[in-house]
C-alpha positions in Angstrom: 183.7 188.1 87.6 180.3 186.6 86.9 179.7 184.1 84.0 176.6 182.7 82.4 176.4 179.0 81.8 174.0 177.7 79.1 173.1 174.1 78.2 171.5 174.4 74.8 168.9 172.5 72.8 165.7 173.7 74.6 163.2 175.6 72.6 162.0 178.8 74.2 158.3 178.6 74.9 156.1 180.9 77.0 155.8 184.7 77.5 158.3 187.4 78.3 157.6 190.9 79.6 159.5 193.5 77.6 161.3 196.0 79.8 161.4 199.8 79.3 164.0 200.9 76.7 167.4 201.7 78.2 168.2 203.9 75.2 165.1 206.0 75.8 165.4 206.1 79.5 168.9 207.5 79.6 168.1 210.8 77.8 164.8 211.1 79.7 166.7 210.9 82.9 169.1 213.6 81.7 166.1 215.8 80.8 165.3 216.1 84.5 168.1 218.7 84.7 166.0 221.0 82.5 163.4 221.8 85.2 163.3 222.6 88.9 160.1 220.6 89.2 159.6 216.8 89.6 159.9 214.6 86.5 158.3 211.2 87.2 159.5 208.4 84.9 157.7 205.1 84.7 158.7 201.7 83.2 162.4 202.3 83.9 164.5 199.1 83.5 166.6 198.0 86.4 170.1 198.2 84.7 173.6 199.2 85.6 173.5 202.0 83.0 170.3 203.5 84.7 172.1 203.3 88.0 175.1 205.1 86.6 173.0 207.9 85.1 171.1 208.4 88.4 174.4 208.5 90.3 175.6 211.2 87.8 172.4 213.2 88.2 172.7 213.0 92.0 176.1 214.7 92.0 174.6 217.5 89.9 172.0 218.0 92.6 169.1 215.9 91.5 167.0 214.3 94.2 166.2 210.8 93.0 163.6 208.8 94.9 162.0 205.4 94.1 158.3 205.9 93.6 157.4 202.2 93.5 157.0 199.7 90.7 154.7 199.9 87.7 151.2 198.8 88.6 151.6 195.6 86.5 154.5 194.5 88.8 157.0 191.9 87.9 159.0 193.0 84.9 156.8 196.0 84.3 159.4 198.5 85.4 160.3 200.9 88.1 159.1 204.4 88.8 161.5 207.2 89.8 160.8 210.8 90.9 163.6 213.2 89.9 163.8 216.8 91.1 166.6 219.2 90.5 165.5 222.2 92.4 169.0 223.7 91.9 171.9 222.4 90.0 174.7 222.1 92.5 177.5 221.2 90.2 178.0 221.7 86.4 180.9 219.3 86.1 180.4 215.7 85.1 183.5 213.9 86.3 185.6 211.3 84.5 185.1 208.6 87.2 181.4 208.4 86.4 181.3 209.4 82.7 183.9 206.8 81.7 181.5 204.0 82.6 178.9 205.0 80.1 178.9 206.9 76.8 175.4 208.2 77.3 176.6 210.3 80.2 177.5 213.0 77.7 173.8 213.7 77.4 174.0 215.9 80.5 176.0 218.4 78.5 173.0 220.0 76.6 170.7 220.3 79.7 173.4 221.8 81.9 174.4 224.3 79.3 170.8 225.3 78.6 169.8 225.7 82.2 173.1 226.9 83.8 174.8 228.4 80.8 177.9 226.4 81.6 179.0 222.8 81.7 182.2 220.8 82.0 181.7 217.1 81.0 184.3 214.4 80.7 184.8 212.7 77.4 182.7 209.6 77.6 183.4 205.8 77.8 181.3 202.8 77.0 181.5 199.7 74.8 184.6 199.4 72.6 182.7 199.0 69.3 184.3 201.8 67.4 184.7 205.5 67.3 181.7 207.5 68.5 183.0 211.1 68.5 181.3 213.9 70.3 182.3 216.4 67.6 178.7 216.7 66.4 177.5 217.5 69.9 180.1 220.3 70.2 179.5 221.8 66.8 175.8 221.7 67.3 176.0 223.5 70.6 178.4 226.0 69.1 175.8 226.7 66.4 173.4 227.7 69.3 175.9 230.2 70.6 178.0 228.2 73.0 181.7 228.8 73.5 183.0 225.3 73.5 186.4 223.6 73.6 188.3 220.5 74.8 190.2 221.0 78.0 192.3 218.2 79.5 189.9 215.4 78.5 186.8 217.5 79.3 184.3 219.3 77.1 184.2 222.8 78.5 181.2 224.9 77.4 179.9 228.4 78.2 176.9 230.4 77.0 177.1 233.6 79.2 174.0 235.1 77.6 172.1 231.8 77.2 171.8 229.7 74.1 170.0 231.1 71.1 168.2 229.3 68.3 170.0 228.3 65.1 170.1 225.8 62.3 172.1 222.6 62.8 172.7 220.3 59.9 174.2 217.0 61.1 176.8 215.7 58.7 175.7 212.2 59.5 172.9 210.7 61.6 173.7 210.7 65.3 171.2 209.7 68.0 173.1 211.1 70.9 173.9 214.5 69.2 170.2 214.8 68.2 169.1 214.2 71.8 171.7 216.6 73.3 170.7 219.4 70.9 167.0 218.7 71.3 167.3 219.2 75.1 169.6 222.3 74.7 167.3 223.9 72.1 164.2 223.5 74.4 165.5 226.3 76.5 167.3 228.4 73.9 166.0 231.8 72.7 164.1 231.6 69.4 163.8 228.8 66.9 166.2 225.9 66.4 166.0 223.6 63.3 167.8 220.3 63.4 168.3 218.8 60.0 169.3 215.2 59.2 168.2 214.5 62.8 168.0 210.9 64.0 164.5 209.4 63.6 164.9 206.6 66.2 161.8 206.0 68.4 163.9 206.8 71.4 164.5 210.3 70.0 160.7 210.6 69.5 160.2 209.5 73.1 162.4 212.2 74.4 160.7 214.8 72.2 157.3 213.7 73.4 158.4 213.9 77.0 159.9 217.4 76.5 156.6 218.5 75.0 154.8 217.1 78.0 157.1 219.3 80.1 156.1 222.4 78.1 158.6 222.4 75.2 157.5 223.2 71.6 158.9 220.6 69.3 157.5 219.8 65.8 158.5 217.2 63.2 158.8 214.3 65.7 159.6 211.1 63.8 161.0 213.0 60.8 164.6 214.0 60.0 163.8 217.7 60.5 163.0 218.9 64.0 161.8 222.4 64.8 162.1 223.6 68.4 160.6 226.9 69.6 162.6 227.7 72.7 160.7 228.4 76.0 161.9 230.2 79.1 161.2 227.3 81.5 160.0 223.7 81.5 157.7 222.1 84.1 157.7 218.7 85.6 155.8 215.8 84.0 154.7 212.2 84.4 156.0 210.0 81.6 156.2 206.3 80.7 159.2 205.0 78.9 158.5 203.1 75.7 159.2 199.4 75.5 162.7 198.3 74.5 162.7 197.5 70.7 166.1 195.9 70.8 165.2 193.6 73.7 162.0 192.7 71.8 163.8 191.8 68.6 166.5 190.0 70.6 164.0 187.6 72.2 162.3 187.3 68.8 165.6 186.0 67.5 165.8 183.7 70.6 162.5 182.1 69.6 163.7 181.7 66.0 167.2 180.3 66.8 165.7 177.7 69.2 162.7 176.8 67.2 160.5 178.0 70.0 157.2 180.0 70.4 157.3 183.2 72.5 154.7 185.8 73.3 156.6 189.1 74.0 154.3 191.2 76.2 154.5 194.9 75.6 156.4 194.3 72.3 155.4 196.8 69.6 156.0 195.5 66.0 155.9 199.0 64.6 159.1 199.8 66.4 161.0 196.9 64.8 159.6 196.9 61.3 163.0 196.2 59.6 163.7 193.3 62.0 160.2 191.9 61.4 160.8 192.0 57.7 164.1 190.3 57.9 162.8 187.6 60.3 159.8 187.0 58.0 162.2 186.3 55.1 164.0 183.9 57.4 160.8 181.8 57.9 160.0 183.3 61.3 156.4 184.0 62.1 155.5 187.2 63.9 151.9 188.2 64.6 150.2 190.7 66.9 148.4 189.3 69.9 146.6 190.8 72.9 149.2 192.8 74.8 152.2 192.2 72.5 153.5 190.0 69.7 153.9 186.2 69.1 157.1 184.9 67.5 157.5 181.3 66.3 159.3 179.2 63.7 157.1 178.6 60.6 157.6 174.8 60.8 160.8 174.9 58.6 164.4 175.7 58.9 165.8 179.2 59.2 166.4 180.7 55.7 169.4 182.9 55.1 168.8 186.6 54.8 171.2 189.4 53.8 171.2 192.3 56.2 172.8 195.8 56.1 172.7 198.0 59.2 171.3 201.5 58.7 170.0 204.3 60.8 166.3 204.0 61.8 164.0 202.9 60.2 166.7 200.6 58.7 168.0 197.4 60.3 169.5 198.4 63.7 173.2 198.0 64.3 172.2 196.9 67.8 170.7 193.7 66.3 173.6 192.9 64.0 175.3 190.4 66.3 172.1 188.7 67.2 171.1 188.3 63.6 174.6 186.9 62.9 174.0 184.2 65.5 170.7 183.3 63.8 172.3 183.2 60.4 174.9 180.8 61.8 172.2 178.1 61.9 170.4 179.1 58.7 170.1 177.2 55.5 172.5 178.7 53.0 174.8 181.8 53.2 174.0 185.3 54.3 175.9 188.6 54.0 175.8 190.9 57.0 177.2 194.4 56.4 177.9 196.9 59.2 177.7 200.5 58.2 177.3 202.3 61.5 180.4 201.2 63.6 183.7 200.1 62.2 184.6 197.7 64.9 181.5 195.7 65.6 182.5 192.3 64.5 184.4 191.4 67.7 181.8 188.6 68.4 182.8 186.8 65.2 185.8 184.9 66.7 183.7 183.8 69.6 180.9 182.5 67.4 183.5 180.7 65.3 184.7 178.9 68.5 181.1 177.6 68.7 181.2 176.2 65.2 179.9 179.1 63.1 181.3 179.5 59.6 182.0 183.2 59.3 184.4 185.1 57.1 184.9 188.9 57.5 186.1 191.1 54.8 186.1 194.8 55.6 182.6 195.8 56.7 180.9 192.6 55.5 180.7 189.2 57.1 179.8 186.1 55.1 177.9 183.7 57.3 177.5 180.2 55.9 174.9 178.4 57.9 176.1 175.3 59.7 174.3 172.1 60.7 174.7 173.0 64.3 176.6 174.9 66.9 178.4 173.4 69.8 179.0 174.7 73.3 182.3 176.4 74.2 183.8 178.9 76.6 183.5 182.3 75.0 184.3 185.9 75.9 181.8 188.8 75.7 183.3 192.0 74.2 180.4 194.4 74.3 176.7 194.6 75.2 175.1 193.2 72.0 177.9 190.7 71.4 177.2 189.3 74.8 173.6 188.5 74.1 174.5 187.1 70.6 176.7 184.5 72.4 173.8 183.7 74.8 171.5 183.2 71.8 174.1 180.9 70.1 174.5 179.0 73.4 170.7 178.4 73.6 170.8 176.7 70.2 174.2 174.9 70.6 174.7 171.3 71.6 176.4 171.0 75.0 177.5 173.6 77.4 178.5 177.2 76.7 180.0 179.5 79.3 179.9 183.3 78.5 182.6 185.3 80.3 182.6 189.0 81.1 178.8 189.3 81.3 178.9 192.6 83.1 178.3 194.0 79.6 174.9 192.2 79.6 173.9 193.8 82.9 174.2 197.2 81.2 171.4 196.5 78.8 169.3 193.5 79.5 167.2 193.3 82.7 167.0 189.9 84.4 168.0 188.1 81.2 168.6 184.7 82.8 165.4 184.9 84.8 163.3 185.7 81.7 164.9 183.0 79.6 164.7 180.4 82.4 161.0 181.1 82.7 160.6 180.0 79.1 162.5 176.7 79.4 166.1 177.7 78.9 168.7 175.8 81.0 170.7 178.9 82.0 172.4 180.0 85.2 174.6 182.8 86.4 177.9 181.6 88.0 179.0 184.1 90.6 182.7 184.2 91.4 
């Protein structure tokens, strides 16, 4: 199993090209099931999760072909053509779905187009309960007959889906995306209330509109969808990854470096920009991206509470905790999205961090310095928080179980190495 070895103490300086957003690309890939024409997606990151989704689509009958790289080359992303002339199979099997929770996103498109679907209950990072009940209840509100059957979600809509009103009891990105795709081909109007507002949801809605859907309210918590009888193909570019952008911004901050993040869009990470600004981290727009640098002083402690967008992202909580581990003073980090997302705490403590967890809140007392240690990654974002801590630590850090990283960060070591990090992958 691969490991990553980091020798800390080197400030990150230079530029990094931000990849396309994994969390936007996955539902966009699933949307290819909604049409018998070609959907061309640009700026796709080369990640294990993308490969898993294309594998899943292929067994549904989607023809997937590489259409080259983005004209910018390098880290500018891949281009795929996806065409599902005919759905050959409406079952998404456990062997594939167990690898990635986002696989459940094929449920809405299959049901909308084929009027039936059987999708295994999903897997993914062990960061807490992420039930599919809202997906199921939402589809039932659109006329689907839906039930759990031997670990599978079994759904039928013999007469096709029909519009309806869905009020989500809590914000769910995945449920919003699944219902958005299903409603695009439903008969009549669908209204999604308390819908997720994340940019990735907006990216999906914009792409669906490009394909001929009629969606209003993009970027708000109320989405109105007028169902259409068919969707066409489209050519669409995936938005840049806001979590990767903010992760590398924290990398510049924790090492006292100076990075230009090419393709980074500050309007996608406003909550993170605000928190980093309070922590004495400079962020300014530059041609083609943003510049992130330490403001000539130490890192100030900042309290953070994770919230649905546009609040501080749960996917940045672990990275922010690593930064607060070297801050001046104490910070409180509260996790409100997932109940089991502090699994990185014991590993950061092994590196010298002073962190006390009580319920959903972690008290982080900034230390004079971190030291290298062997640590174990437990999930995707925890993995990268340990890499960030290793970049700032004295001595050598070895991060084990880095397959989590490969699910969400494209060429992480290569990008960091290009900015002065002493980092290498150890292949076993």
